[in-house]
Residue frames relative to the residue before (quaternion, step in Angstrom):
aa qw qx qy qz dx dy dz
M 1.0000 0.0000 0.0000 0.0000 0.00 0.00 0.00
T 0.3479 -0.7483 0.5254 0.2071 3.55 -0.88 0.97
P 0.4683 -0.6777 0.4746 0.3102 3.61 -0.82 0.82
D 0.2782 -0.7413 0.5661 0.2293 3.61 -1.08 0.53
L 0.7626 -0.3971 0.2434 0.4490 3.55 -1.33 0.05
T 0.5973 0.5609 -0.3778 0.4312 3.61 1.10 -0.64
N 0.6383 0.5258 -0.3332 0.4528 3.62 1.01 -0.73
F 0.6831 0.4626 -0.3105 0.4721 3.56 0.93 -0.82
R 0.6191 0.5529 -0.3381 0.4436 3.58 1.00 -0.82
D 0.6820 0.4967 -0.2802 0.4580 3.58 0.87 -0.97
F 0.6380 0.5490 -0.3104 0.4417 3.53 0.98 -0.97
Y 0.7720 0.3900 -0.2139 0.4540 3.57 0.68 -1.11
A 0.5824 0.5229 -0.3823 0.4911 3.55 1.32 0.00
S 0.6068 0.5608 -0.3514 0.4403 3.65 1.20 -0.32
P 0.6340 -0.5296 0.3861 0.4105 3.62 -1.18 0.41
L 0.6432 0.5160 -0.3465 0.4472 3.62 1.01 -0.70
G 0.6566 0.5059 -0.3106 0.4653 3.58 1.00 -0.88
Q 0.6508 0.5068 -0.3336 0.4564 3.59 0.98 -0.74
A 0.6282 0.5132 -0.3301 0.4827 3.61 1.05 -0.71
A 0.6493 0.5203 -0.3186 0.4541 3.61 0.91 -0.85
R 0.6413 0.5350 -0.3021 0.4595 3.49 1.04 -0.90
R 0.6660 0.5122 -0.3087 0.4460 3.59 0.88 -0.85
I 0.6754 0.5040 -0.2839 0.4575 3.51 0.96 -1.00
L 0.6964 0.4635 -0.2912 0.4642 3.62 0.84 -0.95
T 0.6134 0.5602 -0.3429 0.4385 3.57 1.03 -0.81
A 0.6429 0.5227 -0.3138 0.4636 3.58 1.04 -0.81
R 0.6484 0.5211 -0.3215 0.4525 3.58 1.03 -0.74
I 0.6567 0.5100 -0.3067 0.4633 3.51 1.02 -0.90
A 0.6363 0.5458 -0.2961 0.4578 3.55 1.08 -0.83
E 0.5991 0.5686 -0.3411 0.4488 3.49 1.22 -0.69
A 0.6989 0.4475 -0.2523 0.4976 3.53 1.02 -0.88
W 0.7856 0.1607 -0.0586 0.5947 3.62 0.96 -0.86
P 0.0797 -0.8317 0.5478 0.0425 3.69 0.17 1.20
S 0.8085 0.1095 -0.0688 0.5741 3.55 1.12 -0.45
L 0.1020 -0.7832 0.6124 0.0330 3.62 -0.93 0.95
S 0.2623 0.8102 -0.4995 0.1591 3.55 1.17 0.39
G 0.8512 0.1493 -0.1289 0.4864 3.55 -0.74 1.07
L 0.6062 0.5710 -0.3347 0.4410 3.55 1.28 -0.05
S 0.3947 -0.6801 0.5638 0.2524 3.54 -1.27 0.57
L 0.1426 -0.8049 0.5760 0.0044 3.60 -1.01 0.92
L 0.1528 -0.7303 0.6625 0.0660 3.52 -1.09 0.94
G 0.0840 -0.7494 0.6517 0.0821 3.54 -1.00 0.83
L 0.1294 -0.7970 0.5898 0.0136 3.54 -0.73 1.16
G 0.7086 0.3754 -0.2981 0.5178 3.56 -0.82 0.94
F 0.6233 -0.5076 0.4075 0.4335 3.55 -1.23 -0.40
C 0.2642 0.8182 -0.4471 0.2467 3.55 0.65 1.16
S 0.3250 0.7696 -0.5084 0.2089 3.61 1.06 0.36
P 0.5698 0.5749 -0.4103 0.4200 3.67 1.01 -0.41
Y 0.7227 0.4184 -0.2373 0.4964 3.55 1.14 -0.67
L 0.6280 0.5347 -0.3522 0.4423 3.55 1.22 -0.21
D 0.4777 0.7065 -0.4050 0.3297 3.62 1.25 -0.42
P 0.7241 0.4359 -0.2789 0.4559 3.57 0.78 -0.91
M 0.6530 0.5418 -0.2865 0.4449 3.56 1.29 -0.43
L 0.4607 0.7141 -0.4484 0.2771 3.65 1.18 -0.19
D 0.6888 0.4612 -0.2823 0.4828 3.59 0.98 -0.86
G 0.8105 0.2837 -0.2249 0.4604 3.55 -1.00 0.96
T 0.6533 0.5129 -0.3571 0.4274 3.61 0.91 -0.56
S 0.4838 -0.6697 0.4556 0.3314 3.59 -1.02 0.59
M 0.7868 -0.0484 0.0549 0.6129 3.63 1.17 -0.53
V 0.0537 -0.7591 0.6486 0.0119 3.53 -1.10 0.89
F 0.0655 -0.7843 0.6153 -0.0439 3.57 -0.95 1.05
S 0.1084 -0.7861 0.6053 0.0621 3.63 -0.58 1.06
A 0.1295 -0.8066 0.5767 0.0022 3.59 -0.58 1.28
L 0.1653 -0.8133 0.5573 0.0246 3.52 -0.49 1.30
P 0.4192 -0.6961 0.5130 0.2766 3.62 -0.88 0.81
P 0.5709 -0.6661 0.3428 0.3360 3.61 -0.89 0.82
Q 0.6366 0.5955 -0.3526 0.3402 3.59 1.03 -0.60
G 0.6958 0.5136 -0.2714 0.4224 3.58 1.26 -0.33
G 0.5620 -0.5637 0.4035 0.4512 3.54 1.21 -0.57
A 0.4996 -0.6728 0.4817 0.2563 3.52 -1.36 0.13
A 0.0056 0.7880 -0.6154 -0.0175 3.56 -1.19 0.50
R 0.4341 -0.6591 0.5513 0.2705 3.45 -1.17 0.72
W 0.1432 0.7637 -0.6187 0.1159 3.57 -1.01 0.90
P 0.5361 -0.2522 -0.8041 0.0488 1.43 -1.89 1.71
S 0.7091 -0.4918 0.2999 0.4067 3.56 -1.27 0.18
S 0.7620 0.2007 -0.1355 0.6006 3.56 1.23 -0.37
G 0.7486 0.3766 -0.2905 0.4618 3.53 -1.17 0.59
P 0.7630 -0.3775 0.2365 0.4683 3.62 -1.18 -0.09
N 0.5171 -0.6415 0.4686 0.3186 3.58 -1.05 0.69
L 0.0842 -0.8232 0.5609 0.0256 3.60 -0.76 0.97
A 0.6272 0.5071 -0.3264 0.4928 3.61 1.31 0.31
T 0.0639 0.7765 -0.6253 0.0443 3.46 -1.18 0.67
V 0.4776 -0.6301 0.5291 0.3081 3.57 -1.24 0.42
V 0.0355 -0.8082 0.5874 -0.0218 3.60 -0.81 0.95
E 0.4481 -0.5671 0.5893 0.3609 3.44 -1.41 0.15
T 0.3759 -0.7791 0.4475 0.2267 3.59 -0.39 1.12
E 0.6309 0.5115 -0.3312 0.4802 3.53 1.26 -0.30
E 0.7712 0.1883 -0.1335 0.5933 3.61 1.25 -0.13
L 0.1020 -0.8349 0.5407 0.0138 3.52 0.23 1.28
P 0.3614 -0.7891 0.4506 0.2089 3.63 -0.65 1.05
V 0.5166 0.5892 -0.4501 0.4282 3.58 0.74 1.06
G 0.6063 -0.5962 0.4010 0.3408 3.55 -1.24 0.40
D 0.6887 -0.4559 0.3638 0.4306 3.55 -1.33 0.10
C 0.8564 0.1234 -0.0711 0.4962 3.61 -1.14 0.68
A 0.2978 0.8242 -0.4438 0.1872 3.58 1.16 0.58
F 0.8040 0.2821 -0.1304 0.5069 3.59 1.12 -0.60
D 0.4103 -0.7047 0.5252 0.2433 3.55 -1.09 0.75
R 0.7899 0.1239 -0.0551 0.5981 3.60 1.09 -0.65
I 0.0645 -0.7637 0.6409 0.0437 3.55 -1.14 0.74
L 0.1113 -0.7752 0.6209 0.0343 3.54 -0.98 1.05
I 0.0522 -0.7910 0.6094 0.0180 3.53 -0.88 0.93
V 0.1226 0.7600 -0.6244 0.1323 3.58 -0.67 1.20
H 0.8033 0.0675 -0.1177 0.5799 3.59 -0.79 1.00
G 0.5558 0.6334 -0.3719 0.3894 3.53 0.93 0.79
L 0.7741 0.3931 -0.2393 0.4348 3.58 0.34 -1.25
E 0.6670 0.5136 -0.3154 0.4380 3.62 0.91 -0.85
L 0.6977 0.4759 -0.2628 0.4666 3.64 1.24 -0.42
I 0.6136 0.5659 -0.3362 0.4361 3.54 1.38 -0.17
E 0.3734 -0.7552 0.4997 0.2013 3.57 -0.73 1.03
N 0.7740 0.2862 -0.1293 0.5498 3.54 0.88 -1.11
R 0.1317 -0.8715 0.4684 0.0621 3.54 0.25 1.19
Q 0.6388 0.6046 -0.3484 0.3241 3.57 0.89 -0.88
P 0.6855 0.4542 -0.3121 0.4758 3.70 0.85 -0.72
V 0.6183 0.5325 -0.3452 0.4636 3.56 1.16 -0.65
M 0.6727 0.4939 -0.3213 0.4476 3.56 0.87 -0.84
R 0.6092 0.5515 -0.3317 0.4633 3.56 1.16 -0.69
E 0.6631 0.5098 -0.3016 0.4576 3.50 1.01 -0.81
L 0.6233 0.5262 -0.3209 0.4814 3.57 1.05 -0.79
W 0.6499 0.4889 -0.3356 0.4753 3.63 0.94 -0.71
R 0.6619 0.5290 -0.3230 0.4215 3.56 0.99 -0.78
V 0.7483 0.4193 -0.2309 0.4593 3.58 0.90 -0.95
L 0.5860 0.5657 -0.3766 0.4413 3.69 1.22 -0.22
S 0.4633 -0.6926 0.4816 0.2713 3.53 -0.89 0.96
P 0.6750 -0.5283 0.3127 0.4093 3.64 -1.12 0.57
N 0.7596 0.3373 -0.2013 0.5184 3.64 1.05 -0.62
G 0.4330 0.7464 -0.4178 0.2844 3.53 1.37 0.18
R 0.2746 -0.7232 0.6103 0.1706 3.49 -1.44 0.17
I 0.1584 -0.7584 0.6271 0.0805 3.53 -1.21 0.74
I 0.1267 -0.7509 0.6420 0.0885 3.51 -1.19 0.73
V 0.0912 -0.7810 0.6173 0.0275 3.55 -0.81 1.08
A 0.1074 -0.7800 0.6156 0.0346 3.60 -0.76 1.07
V 0.0481 0.7905 -0.6057 0.0771 3.59 -0.77 1.11
P 0.5820 -0.5388 0.4736 0.3831 3.56 -1.31 0.36
N 0.4150 -0.7217 0.5034 0.2313 3.57 -0.93 0.88
R 0.5071 -0.6904 0.4177 0.3028 3.61 -0.62 1.10
R 0.7316 0.4336 -0.2414 0.4674 3.59 1.04 -0.69
G 0.6356 0.5977 -0.3178 0.3711 3.55 1.21 -0.32
L 0.6564 -0.5385 0.3640 0.3830 3.55 -1.27 0.27
W 0.6214 0.5890 -0.3534 0.3770 3.59 0.98 -0.74
A 0.6267 0.5371 -0.3314 0.4572 3.61 1.11 -0.64
R 0.7117 0.4835 -0.2614 0.4374 3.59 1.15 -0.51
F 0.6904 0.4453 -0.2739 0.5000 3.61 1.22 -0.19
E 0.2800 -0.7829 0.5379 0.1394 3.64 -0.46 1.17
T 0.4973 0.6639 -0.4271 0.3599 3.61 1.18 0.03
T 0.7246 0.2976 -0.2249 0.5795 3.62 1.32 -0.10
P 0.6292 -0.5407 0.3886 0.4008 3.67 -1.11 0.43
F 0.6237 0.5520 -0.3507 0.4281 3.61 1.10 -0.48
G 0.6411 0.5375 -0.3239 0.4418 3.58 1.25 -0.20
H 0.6295 0.5195 -0.3371 0.4692 3.55 1.26 0.29
G 0.7502 0.4000 -0.2734 0.4500 3.58 -1.18 0.40
N 0.6643 -0.5113 0.3861 0.3850 3.61 -1.28 -0.28
P 0.2432 -0.7646 0.5769 0.1533 3.67 -0.44 1.09
Y 0.2636 -0.7509 0.5946 0.1148 3.53 -1.35 0.52
S 0.3643 -0.6196 0.6279 0.2987 3.52 -1.31 0.34
A 0.6468 -0.5150 0.3718 0.4221 3.57 -1.19 0.35
T 0.6161 0.5461 -0.3339 0.4590 3.60 1.03 -0.75
Q 0.6718 0.4890 -0.3114 0.4611 3.63 0.85 -0.91
L 0.6521 0.5220 -0.3238 0.4444 3.60 0.95 -0.84
R 0.6563 0.5069 -0.3069 0.4671 3.54 0.92 -0.93
Q 0.6615 0.5097 -0.3013 0.4603 3.60 0.95 -0.82
L 0.6322 0.5176 -0.3431 0.4633 3.54 0.99 -0.78
L 0.6568 0.5037 -0.3083 0.4688 3.60 0.95 -0.80
R 0.6353 0.5106 -0.3272 0.4781 3.60 0.99 -0.72
D 0.6672 0.5234 -0.3126 0.4280 3.55 0.89 -0.89
H 0.7475 0.3475 -0.1887 0.5337 3.58 1.20 -0.44
L 0.6025 -0.6607 0.2952 0.3366 3.54 1.19 0.84
F 0.4671 0.5718 -0.5077 0.4439 3.41 0.95 1.23
V 0.2787 -0.7581 0.5648 0.1693 3.58 -1.07 0.64
P 0.3474 -0.7445 0.5281 0.2146 3.62 -0.47 1.19
E 0.2191 -0.7980 0.5561 0.0770 3.52 -0.89 1.06
R 0.7972 -0.0992 0.0841 0.5896 3.56 1.03 -0.74
T 0.2226 -0.7454 0.6083 0.1578 3.55 -1.27 0.50
L 0.0973 -0.7879 0.6078 0.0192 3.50 -0.90 1.00
R 0.1445 -0.7988 0.5807 0.0624 3.59 -1.06 0.74
C 0.0918 0.7880 -0.6059 0.0585 3.56 -1.13 0.62
L 0.7321 0.4314 -0.3428 0.4005 3.58 -1.41 0.02
W 0.1269 0.7505 -0.6180 0.1968 3.47 0.37 1.40
L 0.4852 0.6616 -0.4155 0.3927 3.49 1.38 -0.33
P 0.4320 -0.6949 0.4885 0.3031 3.65 -0.73 0.90
P 0.4712 -0.7049 0.4489 0.2820 3.68 -1.01 0.71
V 0.4283 0.6585 -0.4865 0.3825 3.60 0.68 1.14
Q 0.4806 -0.6626 0.5143 0.2559 3.49 -1.26 0.71
S 0.2739 0.7588 -0.5356 0.2496 3.58 0.35 1.25
R 0.4266 -0.7133 0.4851 0.2717 3.58 -0.57 1.08
F 0.6345 0.5172 -0.3538 0.4524 3.68 0.86 -0.78
L 0.7122 0.4546 -0.2872 0.4512 3.60 0.71 -1.05
L 0.6257 0.5428 -0.3336 0.4500 3.61 1.03 -0.73
A 0.6692 0.4950 -0.2814 0.4775 3.51 1.01 -0.89
S 0.6963 0.4572 -0.2412 0.4979 3.55 1.25 -0.56
S 0.3564 0.7961 -0.4514 0.1882 3.60 1.26 -0.05
P 0.6557 0.5076 -0.3550 0.4317 3.64 0.82 -0.67
L 0.6431 0.5066 -0.2930 0.4939 3.55 1.11 -0.83
L 0.6455 0.5256 -0.3174 0.4543 3.61 0.98 -0.81
E 0.6561 0.5101 -0.3171 0.4569 3.55 1.01 -0.80
R 0.6677 0.4787 -0.3224 0.4703 3.59 1.04 -0.68
I 0.6402 0.5125 -0.3217 0.4733 3.61 0.99 -0.71
G 0.6581 0.5121 -0.3169 0.4520 3.53 0.95 -0.92
A 0.6575 0.5139 -0.3168 0.4509 3.59 0.86 -0.93
G 0.7409 0.4367 -0.2507 0.4444 3.59 0.96 -0.71
W 0.8128 0.2754 -0.1075 0.5019 3.56 1.02 -0.78
F 0.7978 0.2321 -0.1176 0.5438 3.56 1.09 -0.48
A 0.0078 0.8877 -0.4603 -0.0114 3.53 1.10 0.79
K 0.7636 0.3974 -0.2173 0.4602 3.65 0.87 -0.82
L 0.6361 0.5310 -0.3110 0.4656 3.59 1.32 0.03
N 0.3166 0.7566 -0.5098 0.2595 3.57 1.17 0.55
G 0.5332 -0.6571 0.4329 0.3107 3.51 -1.22 0.47
L 0.7996 0.1696 -0.0442 0.5745 3.58 1.07 -0.66
T 0.1522 -0.7792 0.6060 0.0491 3.55 -0.98 0.97
L 0.1147 -0.7733 0.6226 0.0344 3.54 -1.04 0.95
V 0.0455 -0.7678 0.6380 0.0374 3.52 -0.96 0.89
E 0.2070 -0.7511 0.6174 0.1093 3.56 -0.93 1.00
A 0.0223 -0.8242 0.5634 -0.0525 3.56 -0.81 1.01
S 0.3140 -0.7080 0.5943 0.2168 3.55 -1.19 0.51
K 0.5422 -0.6235 0.4669 0.3150 3.59 -1.31 0.26
Q 0.3194 -0.7124 0.5985 0.1793 3.53 -0.90 1.05
V 0.1484 -0.8408 0.5173 0.0595 3.60 -0.49 1.11
Y 0.6744 0.4128 -0.3121 0.5267 3.57 1.13 0.46
G 0.7206 0.4761 -0.3128 0.3953 3.58 -1.23 0.32
L 0.7203 0.3454 -0.2643 0.5404 3.63 1.19 0.07
P 0.5133 -0.6397 0.4779 0.3145 3.60 -0.86 0.93
V 0.4737 -0.7001 0.4522 0.2847 3.62 -0.72 1.01
E 0.6588 0.5370 -0.3308 0.4102 3.53 0.94 -0.83
R 0.6686 0.4674 -0.2964 0.4967 3.58 1.19 -0.57
A 0.6870 0.4927 -0.3025 0.4403 3.58 0.88 -0.90
L 0.7911 0.2930 -0.1388 0.5187 3.64 0.95 -0.82
A 0.2466 0.7852 -0.5354 0.1898 3.58 1.07 0.62
R 0.4010 -0.7332 0.5175 0.1838 3.45 -1.02 1.04
R 0.0442 0.7875 -0.6142 0.0274 3.62 -0.87 0.83
H 0.5875 -0.5380 0.4593 0.3929 3.44 -1.37 0.28
R 0.1558 -0.8111 0.5612 0.0547 3.61 -0.67 1.04
R 0.2717 -0.7642 0.5704 0.1296 3.51 -0.88 1.06
L 0.1372 -0.7878 0.5988 0.0441 3.55 -1.02 0.83
H 0.1466 -0.7736 0.6133 0.0624 3.56 -0.90 1.04
L 0.1882 -0.8349 0.5136 0.0615 3.58 -0.65 1.09
P 0.3655 -0.7374 0.5125 0.2449 3.63 -0.75 0.94
Q 0.5407 -0.5890 0.4786 0.3629 3.51 -1.23 0.49
L 0.3650 -0.7274 0.5256 0.2477 3.61 -0.90 0.80
M 0.2546 -0.7756 0.5628 0.1302 3.55 -0.75 1.00
P 0.2886 -0.7802 0.5221 0.1883 3.64 -0.34 1.08
A 0.8642 0.1957 -0.1596 0.4352 3.51 -1.29 0.69
Q 0.7938 0.3103 -0.1808 0.4908 3.59 0.54 -1.15
P 0.3474 -0.7330 0.5469 0.2073 3.62 -0.79 1.04
G 0.5114 0.6752 -0.4565 0.2725 3.57 -1.26 0.14
W 0.6577 -0.5244 0.4204 0.3401 3.46 -1.20 -0.64
S 0.2209 -0.7436 0.6140 0.1461 3.52 -1.26 0.49
T 0.5504 -0.6137 0.4550 0.3367 3.59 -1.27 0.29
R 0.6498 -0.5363 0.3586 0.4020 3.47 -1.22 0.36
E 0.6058 0.5528 -0.3639 0.4416 3.62 1.09 -0.42
D 0.6374 0.5224 -0.3291 0.4610 3.58 1.21 -0.38
A 0.5860 0.6155 -0.3728 0.3725 3.59 1.24 -0.35
T 0.3649 0.7610 -0.4693 0.2598 3.56 0.50 1.11
A 0.8019 0.0836 -0.0529 0.5892 3.58 1.19 -0.24
G 0.2679 0.7701 -0.5514 0.1765 3.55 -1.24 0.33
T 0.4752 -0.6366 0.5296 0.2974 3.46 -1.39 -0.24
P 0.3631 -0.7333 0.5178 0.2495 3.65 -0.70 0.89
P 0.5877 -0.5474 0.4416 0.3998 3.56 -1.30 0.41
P 0.6839 -0.4599 0.3464 0.4481 3.62 -1.31 0.30
A 0.5390 -0.6262 0.4709 0.3092 3.52 -1.06 0.81
P 0.5048 -0.6309 0.4682 0.3577 3.62 -0.98 0.71
């Protein structure tokens, strides 16, 4: 079962979700310390991780898969989020310098066309970070968090998937040795647990991130950049009140500025 927006909202409002957000955000910032002047695509339910990236980027676009529902993001200012068909992203070729995927790849059943679309919309010098639950870790085994749904990956499997779709893995980052339980003691000890886990239990992390670059040779251009009719689903804009809407509300709205 795919989590919906209510599941994500409740998780990130909890102390455990807030701790996971801080830890994962720090790992993303380690790979991308500056996004000044760059365009950024967030695919999946990753708006909690896009918030710190709003300042300085030339453009940010949050693409939500249709199965989970629609949400206005950010809570103030122009809406920058929309529901899309992940197999047909409504943007031009090479539109983004960076792509971040959180709560995305593990929930996608038909990965091949999605990976082709990601290759198409990433600029030649761009970078992509894919975050997935680790197959060996505790977080993939607990359905009480959004990371416990979908298909988890080992680091080897994720790197091979990227290679198979013409991405070049550049580095692998690991995090979330914190157990996925609502314990005040463990949450307060999360920085220590992350250090101990990285040193002694490196392969038992909860979340694996792989940063990759775009391979720009070896694929026929006419197949990689084939034009298709692209469908766009727009969420209803919720005035004044920040937060999330249900899938049934995703019937109208205004898309973000075109790249």
